[in-house]
KEKE-3310 file (N, C-alpha, C; in steps of 0.2 Angstrom, whole numbers, plus 5000, padded with zeros to 4 digits):
npx = (4944:4949:4962:4975:4981:4996:4999:4992:5002:5010:5000:4995:4980:4978:4993:4993:4982:4975:4962:4953:4942:4945:4942:4945:4950:4963:4963:4971:4988:5004:5019:5031:5027:5013:4999:4981:4967:4950:4932:4928:4917:4915:4919:4916:4910:4903:4890:4888:4892:4904:4921:4923:4929:4930:4941:4959:4977:4991:5007:5023:5039:5052:5063:5068:5067:5059:5045:5046:5042:5031:5021:5023:5017:5005:5001:5000:4991:4993:5007:5016:5023:5037:5037:5043:5056:5065:5073:5064:5056:5055:5053:5040:5034:5035:5028:5015:5013:5010:4998:5000:5000:4999:5006:5010:5017:5023:5026:5034:5032:5047:5061:5074:5093:5105:5113:5124:5140:5137:5143:5154:5162:5171:5187:5186:5180:5178:5191:5200:5200:5197:5196:5182:5168:5157:5151:5146:5135:5132:5141:5134:5123:5129:5133:5119:5115:5124:5119:5111:5096:5086:5089:5095:5081:5078:5088:5086:5075:5065:5058:5047:5047:5050:5056:5063:5061:5059:5055:5045:5035:5029:5014:5010:4999:5006:5013:5024:5026:5034:5045:5063:5069:5081:5090:5095:5112:5128:5136:5132:5133:5146:5152:5147:5154:5166:5166:5164:5177:5183:5194:5203:5218:5229:5225:5221:5209:5201:5192:5202:5203:5202:5206:5216:5220:5219:5214:5195:5189:5182:5173:5158:5145:5134:5122:5126:5113:5102:5097:5098:5109:5123:5123:5116:5127:5138:5133:5131:5147:5150:5144:5146:5163:5163:5162:5172:5171:5179:5170:5172:5166:5159:5155:5143:5138:5119:5114:5127:5130:5117:5121:5120:5128:5144:5154:5149:5146:5138:5129:5135:5143:5154:5156:5158:5149:5133:5122:5105:5089:5074:5062:5047:5029:5011:5011:5023:5039:5049:5057:5068:5076:5080:5092:5089:5091:5101:5116:5127:5133:5126:5128:5137:5126:5121:5107:5111:5118:5108:5100:5094:5097:5110:5118:5124:5119:5112:5100:5091:5079:5073:5072:5064:5052:5050:5045:5036:5026:5026:5018:5006:4989:4984:4979:4976:4979:4994:4998:4999:5006:5019:5025:5026:5036:5045:5048:5053:5065:5071:5074:5084:5094:5098:5104:5099:5102:5086:5085:5075:5062:5058:5052:5037:5033:5022:5013:4999:4986:4978:4964:4962:4953:4950:4964:4975:4988:4997:5003:5002:4999:5006:5004:5001:4988:4980:4966:4960:4947:4939:4943:4945:4940:4939:4936)
npy = (5049:5039:5039:5045:5061:5061:5050:5054:5060:5051:5039:5031:5036:5048:5053:5049:5050:5064:5074:5086:5098:5102:5101:5088:5071:5060:5046:5033:5029:5026:5024:5032:5028:5034:5045:5043:5054:5056:5063:5075:5071:5083:5096:5114:5117:5110:5107:5116:5108:5105:5097:5095:5083:5066:5059:5061:5058:5058:5055:5050:5053:5052:5055:5064:5065:5054:5054:5068:5060:5054:5064:5071:5058:5057:5051:5059:5072:5082:5090:5097:5109:5108:5096:5100:5106:5120:5120:5112:5120:5124:5112:5112:5121:5118:5107:5114:5120:5108:5104:5095:5098:5109:5124:5131:5150:5159:5174:5174:5174:5177:5183:5187:5197:5207:5210:5221:5223:5234:5240:5234:5221:5217:5210:5210:5222:5239:5248:5240:5227:5227:5241:5254:5249:5252:5258:5275:5282:5281:5273:5259:5262:5263:5249:5245:5251:5245:5233:5217:5216:5212:5201:5194:5189:5186:5175:5167:5162:5161:5173:5177:5181:5195:5210:5218:5232:5238:5233:5224:5218:5225:5222:5226:5235:5245:5249:5261:5274:5283:5273:5274:5266:5258:5259:5246:5252:5251:5262:5273:5266:5266:5279:5285:5278:5284:5296:5295:5294:5280:5275:5265:5267:5261:5253:5240:5236:5236:5246:5255:5260:5274:5278:5268:5263:5248:5235:5235:5224:5211:5198:5189:5178:5166:5153:5135:5128:5130:5126:5138:5148:5144:5148:5162:5170:5167:5177:5189:5192:5196:5207:5215:5215:5220:5235:5238:5231:5217:5202:5187:5172:5163:5148:5143:5132:5133:5131:5135:5147:5154:5152:5157:5170:5175:5174:5170:5172:5178:5185:5188:5198:5198:5200:5203:5205:5197:5185:5186:5177:5184:5186:5193:5201:5206:5217:5228:5223:5233:5233:5225:5231:5241:5250:5246:5231:5229:5217:5211:5216:5216:5224:5233:5244:5236:5225:5212:5196:5187:5194:5202:5211:5212:5219:5232:5244:5262:5272:5287:5293:5282:5276:5282:5283:5269:5263:5270:5269:5253:5254:5259:5257:5246:5249:5265:5281:5286:5271:5269:5281:5281:5269:5270:5280:5276:5263:5275:5279:5267:5261:5275:5274:5261:5249:5238:5228:5225:5209:5201:5191:5174:5163:5154:5138:5127:5111:5106:5093:5095:5095:5099:5108:5126:5126:5136:5146:5156:5170:5174:5163:5148:5134:5125:5120:5127:5129:5115:5110:5117:5113:5102:5090:5091:5078)
npz = (5414:5421:5423:5431:5436:5433:5426:5413:5406:5400:5394:5382:5379:5380:5376:5363:5356:5356:5366:5357:5351:5337:5318:5316:5320:5329:5322:5318:5322:5317:5321:5313:5300:5295:5300:5303:5301:5307:5306:5320:5331:5341:5334:5336:5324:5316:5315:5304:5293:5291:5296:5278:5273:5272:5278:5284:5282:5285:5279:5282:5276:5275:5264:5254:5238:5239:5241:5233:5223:5227:5224:5213:5207:5212:5223:5233:5241:5246:5247:5260:5267:5273:5267:5256:5243:5242:5230:5223:5217:5202:5196:5199:5192:5181:5182:5185:5172:5164:5171:5180:5194:5208:5211:5226:5232:5246:5253:5270:5288:5291:5288:5279:5286:5285:5299:5308:5316:5326:5338:5344:5359:5372:5368:5357:5354:5346:5340:5345:5343:5332:5315:5319:5310:5309:5314:5308:5299:5286:5281:5283:5277:5262:5261:5260:5248:5239:5238:5228:5228:5225:5214:5222:5225:5217:5210:5221:5225:5211:5212:5218:5233:5242:5244:5258:5268:5280:5296:5296:5279:5262:5263:5278:5289:5295:5287:5280:5264:5269:5272:5272:5258:5250:5234:5222:5219:5214:5212:5219:5234:5233:5233:5244:5253:5250:5254:5267:5270:5265:5256:5240:5242:5238:5228:5225:5222:5236:5249:5260:5279:5286:5298:5301:5291:5288:5278:5270:5277:5282:5294:5291:5297:5295:5296:5295:5293:5282:5265:5256:5262:5256:5245:5246:5253:5243:5235:5241:5247:5233:5227:5240:5238:5224:5229:5235:5248:5258:5262:5272:5274:5288:5292:5306:5313:5320:5335:5337:5335:5339:5353:5370:5379:5384:5377:5364:5345:5341:5351:5360:5355:5345:5331:5314:5303:5300:5293:5299:5304:5307:5315:5308:5315:5318:5327:5326:5327:5335:5348:5346:5345:5353:5366:5380:5376:5372:5372:5385:5400:5415:5425:5420:5414:5404:5396:5402:5398:5390:5382:5369:5359:5347:5341:5346:5345:5348:5349:5355:5351:5343:5353:5361:5353:5349:5364:5368:5357:5361:5372:5368:5363:5350:5333:5339:5338:5343:5344:5330:5324:5331:5331:5316:5316:5321:5312:5299:5307:5310:5295:5290:5298:5298:5307:5304:5290:5279:5270:5262:5262:5267:5260:5259:5254:5245:5238:5228:5223:5206:5211:5223:5235:5242:5248:5257:5257:5271:5278:5290:5296:5304:5300:5286:5284:5292:5289:5288:5290:5279:5269:5254:5241:5222:5215)
capx = (4941:4951:4970:4976:4985:5005:4997:4989:5008:5011:4996:4993:4974:4982:4998:4993:4975:4974:4956:4952:4938:4946:4937:4948:4952:4968:4962:4976:4994:5007:5024:5037:5022:5008:4992:4976:4960:4944:4929:4930:4909:4912:4920:4910:4906:4900:4881:4890:4894:4913:4926:4920:4935:4929:4948:4964:4979:4998:5012:5029:5042:5059:5067:5065:5068:5054:5042:5044:5040:5025:5019:5021:5015:4998:5002:4997:4985:4995:5015:5014:5027:5043:5038:5045:5063:5064:5078:5061:5051:5055:5051:5033:5031:5035:5021:5009:5010:5006:4992:4998:5000:4997:5012:5010:5021:5017:5029:5034:5034:5051:5064:5081:5094:5112:5115:5130:5144:5141:5148:5156:5164:5179:5194:5184:5179:5179:5199:5205:5202:5197:5192:5173:5167:5149:5147:5147:5128:5135:5144:5127:5118:5132:5130:5114:5114:5129:5116:5107:5091:5081:5095:5094:5074:5076:5089:5086:5065:5062:5056:5042:5049:5049:5062:5061:5065:5061:5055:5038:5032:5025:5008:5008:4995:5008:5018:5022:5029:5040:5051:5067:5074:5085:5090:5103:5115:5136:5138:5132:5135:5155:5152:5145:5159:5172:5163:5166:5183:5185:5197:5206:5224:5233:5226:5222:5202:5198:5197:5206:5199:5205:5208:5221:5225:5219:5209:5188:5190:5176:5171:5153:5145:5130:5125:5125:5108:5098:5101:5101:5114:5130:5123:5117:5133:5142:5129:5134:5152:5151:5142:5152:5170:5162:5160:5179:5172:5178:5168:5174:5156:5160:5147:5142:5129:5114:5117:5134:5131:5114:5120:5119:5133:5148:5158:5146:5151:5133:5123:5143:5144:5161:5154:5159:5142:5129:5113:5102:5085:5069:5052:5041:5024:5006:5015:5030:5047:5055:5062:5073:5083:5079:5096:5090:5090:5108:5119:5131:5135:5121:5132:5137:5121:5118:5104:5113:5123:5105:5098:5090:5100:5117:5123:5126:5115:5109:5097:5086:5072:5073:5071:5057:5046:5047:5043:5027:5021:5023:5016:4998:4983:4984:4972:4976:4984:4999:5003:5002:5009:5025:5026:5028:5041:5051:5052:5056:5070:5077:5076:5086:5099:5101:5105:5104:5100:5081:5087:5069:5056:5058:5045:5032:5029:5020:5008:4993:4984:4975:4960:4961:4950:4952:4970:4979:4996:4993:5008:5004:4999:5011:5003:4998:4983:4979:4960:4959:4942:4937:4949:4940:4941:4933:4934)
capy = (5049:5032:5038:5051:5067:5057:5044:5057:5063:5047:5035:5030:5036:5055:5055:5048:5051:5068:5075:5092:5105:5105:5099:5079:5068:5055:5038:5028:5032:5022:5027:5033:5027:5037:5046:5047:5057:5057:5070:5074:5073:5089:5101:5118:5118:5103:5109:5118:5103:5105:5095:5091:5075:5060:5058:5065:5054:5062:5050:5052:5051:5055:5054:5067:5061:5047:5062:5070:5052:5051:5070:5068:5051:5058:5047:5065:5076:5090:5093:5102:5114:5106:5091:5102:5108:5126:5119:5107:5124:5124:5106:5112:5126:5113:5101:5117:5121:5104:5102:5091:5101:5117:5125:5137:5152:5163:5176:5172:5178:5177:5190:5188:5203:5208:5212:5222:5223:5241:5242:5225:5221:5217:5212:5211:5228:5242:5252:5237:5220:5228:5247:5254:5249:5254:5268:5279:5277:5283:5268:5256:5265:5261:5243:5242:5252:5239:5224:5218:5211:5208:5197:5187:5189:5179:5168:5162:5161:5162:5179:5176:5182:5200:5213:5219:5238:5238:5225:5225:5219:5231:5224:5227:5240:5251:5252:5269:5275:5287:5272:5275:5262:5258:5253:5244:5257:5251:5268:5279:5266:5267:5289:5288:5277:5288:5301:5291:5291:5274:5275:5263:5271:5257:5250:5234:5231:5234:5250:5255:5263:5283:5280:5263:5261:5242:5236:5235:5215:5206:5192:5187:5173:5165:5146:5130:5124:5131:5128:5145:5151:5147:5155:5169:5172:5170:5185:5195:5191:5196:5212:5219:5215:5225:5243:5238:5230:5208:5200:5184:5169:5159:5146:5139:5128:5137:5130:5139:5155:5160:5153:5165:5170:5181:5169:5169:5176:5185:5189:5190:5205:5197:5199:5211:5206:5191:5186:5181:5178:5189:5185:5199:5201:5211:5221:5228:5220:5237:5231:5223:5237:5244:5251:5244:5225:5227:5212:5217:5213:5220:5228:5241:5243:5233:5220:5205:5190:5183:5198:5200:5216:5211:5225:5237:5251:5265:5281:5289:5295:5275:5272:5286:5281:5262:5263:5274:5263:5247:5254:5260:5251:5245:5254:5272:5287:5285:5264:5268:5287:5281:5263:5272:5285:5269:5262:5276:5282:5261:5262:5278:5272:5253:5245:5231:5230:5220:5207:5196:5188:5168:5160:5146:5133:5118:5110:5100:5090:5101:5097:5102:5115:5131:5126:5142:5148:5161:5174:5173:5155:5145:5130:5129:5116:5131:5131:5109:5110:5119:5108:5097:5087:5090:5071)
capz = (5421:5422:5425:5438:5434:5432:5420:5408:5404:5397:5393:5376:5374:5378:5372:5355:5355:5363:5364:5355:5346:5330:5314:5316:5330:5328:5325:5321:5322:5317:5321:5308:5295:5293:5306:5302:5305:5306:5310:5326:5333:5346:5330:5336:5316:5314:5312:5295:5289:5292:5289:5271:5270:5278:5283:5281:5282:5286:5278:5285:5269:5277:5260:5249:5233:5238:5243:5226:5218:5228:5222:5206:5206:5213:5228:5240:5235:5248:5249:5263:5266:5277:5263:5251:5244:5237:5224:5217:5214:5195:5192:5201:5191:5175:5181:5184:5166:5161:5173:5185:5198:5209:5216:5229:5233:5250:5257:5277:5293:5293:5284:5281:5286:5288:5307:5308:5324:5326:5343:5348:5365:5373:5363:5349:5352:5341:5341:5350:5337:5323:5315:5321:5303:5306:5317:5304:5299:5279:5279:5283:5272:5255:5260:5258:5241:5235:5236:5223:5235:5219:5213:5228:5226:5207:5211:5227:5226:5209:5210:5222:5237:5242:5247:5265:5269:5287:5299:5293:5275:5260:5264:5281:5288:5297:5281:5276:5257:5272:5274:5266:5253:5246:5228:5219:5216:5220:5211:5223:5238:5231:5231:5250:5256:5248:5258:5274:5272:5264:5249:5240:5240:5236:5220:5226:5224:5245:5253:5268:5285:5285:5303:5306:5288:5287:5270:5273:5277:5288:5293:5288:5300:5296:5300:5291:5291:5277:5259:5250:5266:5254:5237:5248:5255:5238:5231:5248:5246:5227:5228:5243:5233:5220:5234:5239:5253:5257:5267:5273:5276:5292:5293:5311:5315:5324:5341:5340:5332:5341:5359:5372:5384:5382:5371:5359:5343:5341:5356:5363:5351:5344:5324:5310:5301:5303:5290:5301:5303:5310:5314:5311:5316:5317:5329:5321:5332:5335:5353:5347:5343:5360:5369:5384:5375:5370:5376:5387:5409:5420:5431:5416:5411:5397:5398:5400:5391:5388:5379:5362:5352:5348:5335:5352:5342:5353:5347:5357:5346:5343:5360:5363:5348:5351:5368:5368:5355:5361:5377:5368:5363:5344:5334:5341:5336:5347:5342:5324:5322:5334:5326:5308:5315:5322:5306:5298:5307:5306:5288:5286:5301:5296:5309:5302:5282:5277:5264:5259:5266:5266:5255:5261:5247:5244:5233:5228:5213:5203:5211:5232:5236:5247:5251:5258:5261:5272:5278:5296:5299:5304:5297:5279:5285:5297:5286:5287:5290:5275:5262:5252:5234:5219:5213)
cpx = (4947:4959:4971:4981:4992:5004:4995:4995:5010:5008:4993:4988:4974:4986:4998:4987:4972:4965:4958:4947:4939:4941:4939:4950:4957:4960:4965:4982:4999:5014:5029:5034:5016:5003:4985:4970:4955:4939:4928:4919:4909:4916:4914:4908:4905:4892:4883:4890:4901:4916:4920:4922:4932:4935:4954:4970:4988:5004:5021:5035:5050:5064:5065:5061:5059:5047:5042:5043:5033:5020:5015:5017:5006:4996:5000:4995:4991:5001:5014:5022:5037:5042:5045:5053:5061:5068:5067:5056:5050:5054:5041:5031:5030:5027:5014:5005:5005:4999:4993:5000:4999:5000:5010:5014:5016:5022:5027:5033:5040:5056:5073:5086:5102:5114:5123:5132:5144:5143:5150:5159:5171:5184:5193:5183:5182:5187:5202:5208:5201:5196:5185:5173:5160:5146:5145:5141:5129:5138:5137:5124:5122:5131:5123:5114:5122:5127:5112:5102:5087:5083:5094:5085:5074:5083:5089:5077:5063:5058:5050:5044:5049:5055:5060:5065:5064:5060:5048:5038:5028:5017:5004:5003:4998:5013:5019:5026:5034:5046:5054:5070:5078:5091:5097:5106:5122:5137:5138:5133:5146:5158:5149:5149:5167:5172:5164:5173:5187:5188:5201:5214:5229:5231:5222:5213:5200:5199:5199:5200:5202:5207:5217:5225:5221:5211:5203:5188:5186:5174:5162:5152:5137:5130:5124:5119:5101:5101:5101:5104:5120:5128:5121:5121:5136:5139:5131:5139:5152:5150:5145:5157:5166:5163:5167:5179:5174:5177:5170:5170:5163:5152:5147:5137:5125:5113:5123:5133:5125:5114:5121:5126:5139:5151:5155:5146:5145:5130:5131:5145:5153:5159:5156:5148:5139:5123:5110:5094:5078:5066:5049:5035:5018:5011:5023:5036:5052:5059:5067:5079:5085:5087:5097:5089:5098:5110:5124:5131:5131:5125:5134:5132:5118:5111:5103:5115:5116:5099:5098:5095:5109:5122:5125:5123:5111:5108:5091:5079:5070:5068:5064:5052:5044:5043:5038:5022:5021:5018:5008:4995:4983:4977:4972:4981:4992:5001:5005:5008:5018:5030:5029:5036:5048:5051:5055:5064:5075:5080:5081:5093:5102:5105:5104:5101:5096:5085:5079:5066:5060:5054:5044:5031:5027:5015:5006:4992:4981:4967:4954:4960:4951:4957:4973:4985:4993:5001:5008:5003:5004:5009:4998:4991:4979:4970:4957:4953:4937:4940:4942:4943:4938:4932:4927)
cpy = (5044:5032:5044:5055:5065:5054:5047:5058:5061:5041:5036:5036:5045:5058:5052:5051:5056:5071:5084:5096:5105:5100:5090:5078:5062:5047:5033:5031:5027:5022:5025:5031:5033:5037:5048:5049:5055:5062:5068:5075:5082:5093:5105:5119:5113:5104:5113:5113:5103:5099:5093:5085:5071:5056:5061:5059:5058:5055:5053:5050:5055:5057:5059:5067:5056:5053:5064:5066:5053:5059:5070:5065:5052:5053:5052:5068:5082:5088:5098:5105:5112:5098:5094:5107:5114:5125:5113:5114:5126:5119:5108:5114:5123:5108:5107:5117:5112:5100:5097:5090:5109:5119:5131:5142:5158:5169:5174:5176:5179:5179:5188:5194:5202:5213:5214:5223:5230:5244:5235:5227:5217:5214:5211:5219:5233:5247:5247:5231:5220:5237:5247:5256:5250:5258:5272:5276:5277:5277:5259:5258:5263:5256:5240:5244:5246:5232:5222:5212:5209:5204:5192:5184:5181:5174:5164:5161:5162:5170:5179:5176:5189:5203:5217:5227:5240:5232:5221:5222:5225:5231:5223:5233:5246:5250:5258:5271:5278:5284:5271:5269:5263:5254:5250:5249:5257:5258:5274:5274:5267:5275:5288:5282:5280:5295:5301:5292:5285:5272:5268:5265:5266:5254:5244:5231:5235:5243:5249:5258:5266:5281:5273:5261:5254:5242:5233:5227:5213:5201:5190:5179:5171:5157:5141:5128:5125:5131:5134:5148:5150:5149:5162:5171:5173:5177:5190:5196:5196:5202:5218:5219:5222:5235:5243:5235:5219:5206:5191:5178:5167:5155:5140:5135:5133:5135:5136:5147:5158:5157:5159:5165:5175:5181:5167:5174:5183:5186:5193:5196:5202:5194:5205:5212:5199:5191:5181:5182:5181:5187:5192:5197:5208:5217:5221:5227:5226:5236:5228:5225:5241:5246:5245:5235:5223:5221:5214:5214:5218:5224:5235:5243:5243:5227:5212:5202:5189:5187:5198:5205:5216:5215:5230:5243:5254:5272:5281:5290:5289:5274:5274:5283:5274:5260:5265:5271:5257:5249:5257:5255:5251:5249:5261:5277:5286:5277:5268:5272:5284:5273:5266:5275:5281:5266:5265:5279:5272:5261:5267:5278:5266:5251:5237:5233:5221:5218:5208:5196:5180:5166:5151:5143:5127:5117:5104:5100:5094:5102:5095:5108:5118:5129:5135:5143:5153:5166:5172:5167:5151:5137:5130:5125:5122:5131:5122:5108:5109:5114:5105:5097:5087:5086:5067)
cpz = (5423:5424:5428:5433:5429:5425:5413:5405:5396:5393:5384:5374:5376:5376:5365:5352:5358:5361:5361:5350:5343:5326:5314:5322:5326:5329:5323:5320:5323:5316:5316:5301:5291:5300:5302:5306:5303:5308:5314:5327:5338:5341:5333:5330:5313:5310:5306:5291:5289:5297:5283:5271:5275:5281:5281:5284:5280:5283:5280:5279:5270:5270:5258:5242:5234:5238:5236:5222:5220:5224:5218:5204:5208:5219:5234:5237:5239:5249:5255:5263:5270:5272:5257:5250:5238:5231:5221:5213:5208:5194:5195:5197:5184:5175:5181:5177:5162:5167:5178:5192:5203:5214:5221:5232:5239:5252:5267:5279:5297:5288:5288:5280:5287:5295:5307:5317:5325:5333:5347:5356:5367:5369:5359:5347:5349:5345:5343:5343:5332:5323:5317:5313:5302:5309:5313:5300:5290:5277:5280:5276:5263:5256:5257:5252:5237:5236:5234:5227:5229:5216:5215:5228:5220:5207:5214:5225:5219:5207:5215:5227:5235:5247:5252:5266:5274:5287:5299:5285:5271:5261:5272:5282:5290:5292:5281:5270:5260:5272:5270:5264:5250:5241:5227:5218:5217:5218:5218:5232:5238:5234:5240:5254:5255:5256:5265:5276:5269:5257:5248:5239:5236:5228:5220:5227:5232:5246:5261:5275:5287:5293:5306:5297:5284:5282:5273:5273:5282:5288:5293:5290:5296:5297:5291:5288:5284:5272:5257:5257:5261:5249:5241:5249:5250:5235:5236:5246:5241:5225:5232:5240:5228:5223:5234:5248:5252:5263:5269:5277:5283:5293:5301:5312:5321:5331:5343:5337:5336:5348:5363:5377:5380:5377:5365:5351:5341:5346:5360:5361:5348:5337:5321:5307:5299:5298:5296:5299:5307:5309:5314:5313:5317:5321:5328:5327:5334:5342:5349:5345:5349:5362:5373:5382:5371:5375:5379:5395:5411:5422:5428:5411:5406:5398:5400:5395:5386:5384:5371:5355:5354:5347:5341:5350:5347:5349:5351:5355:5344:5347:5362:5361:5348:5356:5372:5364:5356:5369:5376:5363:5352:5340:5334:5338:5337:5344:5333:5322:5326:5332:5319:5310:5317:5316:5302:5299:5307:5299:5284:5290:5298:5300:5308:5296:5279:5271:5258:5264:5264:5263:5258:5253:5250:5239:5233:5221:5212:5206:5220:5229:5240:5251:5250:5262:5264:5276:5286:5300:5299:5301:5291:5279:5291:5294:5285:5287:5284:5269:5262:5242:5227:5213:5213)
residu = (GLN:ASP:TYR:THR:PRO:ALA:ASP:LEU:LEU:THR:VAL:GLU:ALA:SER:ASP:ARG:PHE:PRO:LEU:GLY:ASP:GLY:PRO:PHE:GLN:VAL:VAL:GLU:TRP:VAL:THR:GLY:ASP:TYR:LEU:ARG:LEU:GLU:PRO:ASN:PRO:PHE:TYR:TYR:ARG:ALA:ALA:GLU:GLY:LEU:PRO:HIS:LEU:ASP:SER:VAL:THR:PHE:ARG:PHE:LEU:PRO:ASP:PRO:ASP:LYS:ARG:LEU:ALA:GLN:ILE:LEU:ALA:GLY:ALA:CYS:ASP:ILE:ALA:ALA:GLN:ASP:ALA:VAL:GLU:LEU:SER:GLN:ALA:ALA:LEU:PHE:LEU:ASP:ALA:GLU:ASN:GLY:GLY:PHE:LEU:ARG:PRO:TYR:PHE:GLN:ILE:GLY:SER:VAL:TYR:GLU:ALA:LEU:THR:LEU:GLY:ILE:ASN:SER:TRP:GLY:ASN:TYR:GLY:ASP:GLY:LEU:GLY:ARG:PRO:ASP:TRP:PHE:GLU:ASP:GLY:ARG:VAL:ARG:GLN:ALA:LEU:ALA:LEU:CYS:LEU:ASP:ARG:GLN:ALA:MET:VAL:ASP:GLY:LEU:PHE:TYR:GLY:ARG:SER:GLU:ILE:MET:HIS:SER:GLN:ILE:PRO:ALA:ALA:HIS:PRO:LEU:PHE:THR:PRO:GLU:ILE:ARG:GLN:TRP:PRO:TYR:ASP:PRO:ALA:ALA:GLY:ALA:ALA:LEU:LEU:THR:ALA:ALA:GLY:TYR:GLN:ASP:THR:ASN:GLN:ASP:GLY:LEU:ARG:GLU:ASP:PRO:GLN:THR:GLY:GLN:PRO:PHE:ARG:ILE:THR:PHE:HIS:THR:THR:THR:GLN:TYR:ALA:ILE:ASN:GLN:PRO:LEU:ALA:THR:MET:ILE:GLN:GLU:ASN:LEU:ARG:ALA:CYS:GLY:VAL:GLU:ALA:GLN:ALA:VAL:PHE:LEU:PRO:VAL:GLU:GLU:LEU:TYR:ALA:ALA:GLY:GLU:GLU:SER:PRO:LEU:PHE:GLY:ARG:ARG:PHE:ASP:MET:GLY:ALA:LEU:ALA:TRP:ARG:THR:ALA:ALA:GLN:PRO:PRO:CYS:GLY:LEU:TRP:LEU:SER:ASP:ASN:ILE:THR:GLY:PRO:LEU:PRO:GLU:GLY:TYR:GLY:GLY:TRP:THR:ASN:ILE:ASN:PRO:ASN:GLY:TRP:ARG:ASP:GLU:ALA:TYR:ASP:GLU:VAL:CYS:ARG:THR:ALA:SER:ARG:SER:LEU:PRO:GLY:THR:GLU:ALA:TYR:THR:ALA:ASN:HIS:GLN:GLU:ALA:LEU:ARG:ILE:PHE:SER:ARG:GLU:LEU:PRO:SER:ILE:PRO:LEU:PHE:THR:ASN:LEU:LYS:VAL:ALA:ALA:THR:GLN:PRO:ASP:VAL:LEU:ASN:PHE:GLN:LEU:ASP:THR:THR:GLN:THR:SER:GLU:LEU:TRP:ASN:ILE:GLY:GLU:LEU:ASP:LEU:GLY:ARG)
# end
């Protein structure tokens, strides 16, 4: 009450010490050094004896080597997921065997997928700037068979991640065994490509487009931001090359790859293949592949250049069941049946090839109690009021 609404946007009392009904409140904040919290007397579960801890201090350590040293030395009780490098997971597992640390691994709500440029745009369009590589569903299915996704999970995530077969993980309540799964079978993938007319007629190791004779050589876009992208690109290239397809990797900054507008390589529908991260959710995100959401000019029946479906895939049956599912109440037969049918169509037609879930990694000292990584929670400290120390 001592400040005007305009003051509250910047004044220290609200900007640095915000009000809240959570288990803790900010009591000290030294910029770039640490943030100290103590129990909030107005916490709605205070009568239950929560929170357990007398204080929580967040330390800001931008140097990954210094963070690791602090964790291993026991100077920090919890190493949050944004403080842990995936490359350190093997070291954490060794520390667990010695009883020094307790690492945690949990699949996240984001998964990697290969999005295919099925119907491209402008001078990059099918039959103009390039052959129509992916219109035939057999080609998309063949590429899925050629990808060793378990090797990706093992090599990138120490076997702790999970192969994805649709837009939702296997633990999701709407997952059904009827979802089509494409195991690693390069011989079957090669046979499908041959059946679709893609053969290596000149014996140079690359198949050719049956219409133009061009070698099956495509560009493969991904970003420069994440550590797994370089080794993932190499794995994808090696897998596809074994089936007679060459994928030339193009690494772009996130803001360039995901830029909106007609000139964007992704949302401008000017790409062959892209390794992209998509978010799954309690309600399966079937709308990402609705024909209504294809990027393109509004006057020509598309959803505008700021829309979300960059591959140009259309399927009337998929559109119908996805729209029905989205209009239905969760828990009803219409909601479940139509979402599951959308998943079956997606996994069979493969407008995008799901690869694996990304992994959340954190570590704690052995005596930290009640710490839980949760797939559905953005923060690993979602139950911070219940955390305790057994010392």
